MITI-722400 format. One record per residue (C-alpha): x, y, z; residue in three letters. Coordinates in steps of 0.001 Angstrom, whole numbers, padded with zeros to 6 digits, always signed. Example, Ala and Ser with C-alpha at 12.3 -4.5 7.8 and 13.67 -1.06 7.14 Angstrom:
BEGIN
+012300-004500+007800ALA +013670-001060+007140SER 
END
This chain:
BEGIN
+172812+006248+084478MET +175038+008253+081874SER +177696+008620+084339GLU +177467+004920+084778LYS +177690+004175+081142LEU +180727+006529+080733ASP +182709+004766+083563ARG +182296+001265+081875LEU +183370+002750+078257GLY +186343+004007+080169ILE +186811+000694+081733HIS +186227-001146+078319ARG +188383+001152+076532PHE +191255+000601+079103ALA +190988-003012+078509VAL +191090-002715+074831ALA +194227-000212+075100THR +196011-003140+077175ALA +194801-005515+074971SER +196526-004195+071743CYS +199590-003432+073993THR +199588-007175+074511VAL +199548-007596+070612LEU +202247-005114+070228LEU +204715-007243+072675LEU +203781-009952+070357VAL +204969-007848+067231ALA +208169-006612+069385GLY +209135-010180+070195ALA +208581-011270+066542LEU +210980-008685+065198VAL +213916-009733+067773THR +213170-013451+067129SER +213535-013208+063313ASN +216447-010855+063332ASP +214602-008147+061524ALA +215554-005117+063901ALA +217786-003479+061600ASP +215580-004503+058390SER +214431-000690+058248VAL +217346+001664+058247PRO +215242+005152+058551ASP +212432+006492+061054TRP +209488+007633+061445PRO +209183+006587+057504LEU +210350+003283+056023ALA +212768+003590+053245TYR +211609+007199+052815GLY +207760+005871+052407ARG +204617+005438+054687ILE +204360+001818+053632ILE +207412+000122+052423PRO +207787-003073+050344PRO +206640-006080+052731LEU +209126-008386+052239VAL +211565-010335+054475GLY +212143-008917+057725GLY +210495-005501+056716ILE +207219-007071+057498ARG +208012-007883+061086TYR +209594-004277+061597GLU +206662-002483+059922TYR +203938-004240+061617THR +205362-003531+064932HIS +205642-000182+063845ARG +202018+000117+062638VAL +200881-001591+066070LEU +202892+001056+067943ALA +201164+003768+066454ALA +197860+002326+066952LEU +198743+001784+070671VAL +199897+005217+070733SER +196577+006684+069521ILE +194677+004567+071882LEU +196863+005848+074758THR +196367+009516+073791LEU +192313+008926+073564THR +192254+007034+077079LEU +194421+010081+078804ALA +192083+012494+077331VAL +188899+010601+078265TRP +190269+010269+081719LEU +191168+013725+082022ALA +187809+014856+080843ARG +185574+012376+082700SER +187785+010929+085884GLU +187142+012389+089310PRO +190230+010628+090869ARG +193316+013028+090306ARG +195536+009794+090890SER +193867+008168+087886ILE +194219+011243+085691ARG +197786+011632+086383ARG +198398+007779+085777LEU +196766+008417+082296GLY +199130+010992+081552TRP +201878+009009+082545THR +200800+006286+080678ALA +201065+008959+077436LEU +204437+009986+078474GLY +205700+006430+078841LEU +204465+005463+075133VAL +206159+008456+073597ILE +209159+007681+075492ALA +209100+004188+074213GLN +208516+005632+070495ALA +211588+007839+070996LEU +213817+004787+072150LEU +212566+002936+069039GLY +213797+005414+066846ALA +216982+005750+068717ALA +217320+002017+067945ARG +216922+002419+064335VAL +218865+005512+064152LEU +221584+005478+066440GLU +222257+001815+066793GLY +223839+000288+070289HIS +221550-002549+070158PRO +222156-004181+073388ALA +221731-001150+075253LEU +218617+000466+073321THR +217158-002690+072715ALA +217271-003708+076173THR +216119-000209+077452ALA +212973-000318+074832HIS +212142-003785+075997ALA +212258-002707+079753ILE +209932+000488+078954LEU +207581-001942+076885ALA +206926-003748+080254GLN +206609-000781+082310ILE +204083+001003+079844PHE +202241-002563+079590PHE +201699-002646+083517ILE +200806+000768+083459THR +197820+000353+081109VAL +196706-003004+082960VAL +196535-000869+085999SER +194394+001541+084663LEU +192145-001018+083283ALA +191896-002335+086634LEU +191340+000982+088497PHE +188718+002221+086339THR +186885-001166+086688SER +183335-001494+088242PRO +184993-003991+090932TRP +187569-001300+091801TYR +185177+001365+092382ARG +182670-000409+094320SER +182411-000390+098085GLU +183990-003249+099928MET +184791-004156+103694ALA +188546-003820+104345SER +190099-007216+105366LEU +192676-007315+108316GLU +196142-008942+107752ASP +197816-009112+111328SER +200516-011759+109662GLY +203991-010575+109095SER +205305-009751+106684PRO +201795-008379+105256SER +200327-009727+102220LEU +200587-006120+100638ARG +204488-006565+101090ASN +204900-009925+100061VAL +202967-009399+097091SER +204799-005995+096161LEU +207988-007812+096487LEU +206763-010620+094266THR +205868-008112+091483THR +209336-006141+091994GLY +211173-009565+091428VAL +209317-010316+088460ILE +209867-007181+087059PHE +213623-007444+087473LEU +213653-010905+086103GLN +212135-009175+083033LEU +214946-007021+082962VAL +217653-009490+083009LEU +215773-011424+080457GLY +215822-008610+078045ALA +219660-008029+078700GLY +220098-011771+077742PHE +217836-011971+074664ARG +219698-008456+073573HIS +223394-009606+074256GLY +223725-007418+077198ALA +224848-010390+079347PHE +224619-014084+079953GLY +222075-016589+080912ILE +223339-016898+084801VAL +221436-013799+085819PRO +218310-014484+084262HIS +218309-018320+085394ALA +218988-016969+088853THR +216140-014464+088534GLY +213887-017433+087413ALA +214487-019265+090603VAL +213758-016178+092756ALA +210491-015428+090903VAL +209471-019176+092047LEU +210282-018747+095474PHE +208547-015448+095474PHE +205230-016755+093818ALA +205137-019808+096082ILE +205550-017579+099391TRP +202565-015283+097910THR +200281-018050+097406SER +201075-019693+100494ARG +200483-016685+102253THR +196890-015956+100498ILE +196035-019890+101057ARG +196913-019531+105083LYS +195209-016138+105480ARG +192671-015451+102844PHE +191489-018857+101618ARG +187694-017851+101687THR +188469-014538+099801VAL +187815-015621+095820PRO +189661-012720+094544GLU +192775-013189+096085LEU +192630-016960+095543ARG +191822-016582+091711ARG +194588-014142+091655GLY +197035-016484+093292ALA +196098-018950+090792ILE +196693-016768+087721TYR +200046-016033+089044LEU +201152-019753+089723ASN +200104-020841+086431SER +201768-017992+084454ALA +204995-018842+086552VAL +205087-022383+085992GLY +204380-022011+082207LEU +206930-019258+081884GLN +209837-021518+083604ILE +208693-024462+081112LEU +208813-022216+078011LEU +212252-020655+079420GLY +213950-024198+079588GLY +212598-024711+075802ALA +213180-021396+074609ALA +217170-021685+075852TYR +217266-025094+074334GLY +215968-023658+070937ALA +218341-020479+071359ILE +221355-022985+071658VAL +220230-024833+068758ALA +219706-021535+066551ALA +223200-020570+066851ARG +224397-022768+064757THR +221475-022331+062073ALA +221571-020141+059196VAL +217868-018709+059831GLN +215507-018718+062857PRO +213714-021963+062649SER +209740-021833+063343LEU +210198-023670+066571VAL +212767-020903+067878TYR +210518-018110+067039VAL +207484-019776+068598VAL +209161-020564+071643LEU +211111-017397+072289THR +207884-015257+071593VAL +205832-017116+073531ALA +208410-017088+076266HIS +208137-012899+076127VAL +204353-012880+076105LEU +204212-015095+079077VAL +206609-013033+080965GLY +204707-009896+080245ALA +201510-011721+081667LEU +203113-012995+084576THR +204133-009439+085342LEU +200423-008432+084844ALA +199017-010734+086742SER +201483-010151+089730SER +200856-006445+089739GLN +196950-007274+089278LEU +197125-009396+092611LEU +199342-006583+094347THR +196621-003888+093624LEU +193854-006012+094417SER +195607-006831+097986CYS +196018-002806+098515PHE +192474-002357+097636ARG +191282-004949+099914MET +193494-005252+102923ILE +194319-002664+105185ARG +197551-001326+105890PRO +199183-003006+108734SER +199394+000049+111030ASP +195752+000498+110379ALA +195268-002926+111842VAL +197708-002416+114726SER +195709+001218+115401LEU +192403-000421+115329SER +193478-003373+117939SER +194951-000966+120442GLN +191814+000864+120193ALA +189738-002175+120721ALA +192183-003164+123561GLY +191657+000268+125484LYS +187744+000090+124591ALA +187520-003332+126305GLY +189597-001832+129190ALA 
END
């Protein structure tokens, strides 16, 4: 009983860490949307103080730093907890990987403040944030009672396999977020990002159609496809509205509330789109046999029948 409670506690703590990471992503997006990235010139202190005057853009930058410190502490606690209690070596390593990522993210944030080069360091900072987010989301799934439970493996005789299609979709969404970060921080224009949006829509539809054709009776996969399609659809709508707000903001003296809300929402839903695709992919790998295993079992059945 105590072991089950400990496992449930780790899972809930991983979910809490992922939830706080969502808040951190929102805080980071607020910094960019309010042009507050250069409001604090030093690091790790702010104007040489632990708590600076909370005025202007300093409010957004300081809130971002506080949430980053909180997520770092949560990630350290999660990594140590997994190291002490988790029997699966791969999950223990993933916990330490998450800790390494959050440390690297903090160092990138420091480089952005101290060294400048915003197009490069800010884009890298945004990309690494997404990698860290899907890492802690994965830990939340891996430690869940559902993932640990015994379940029959499903066969997928189609080609390409759903495992591969879902993995490709996650990769395309991640690449799209890279392109979006580059556009948002001035590394390049809108065309690559708009092209990526079309690719994401294609792969999301491909994934959902594959699930509908082959695994329509599997609720976990059908539900995952619904979440993915909903996130992609909302993200495309937000993208169009956010781009319109960005164009309008270029002639404005300061960012409007509409601009801030739309751009922050676009960043948030982008992260949730990646997370939904990642969870669906991991669920496919957990529930569906590899294609080579299906082929071997079919060959064995054929020989037995002969």
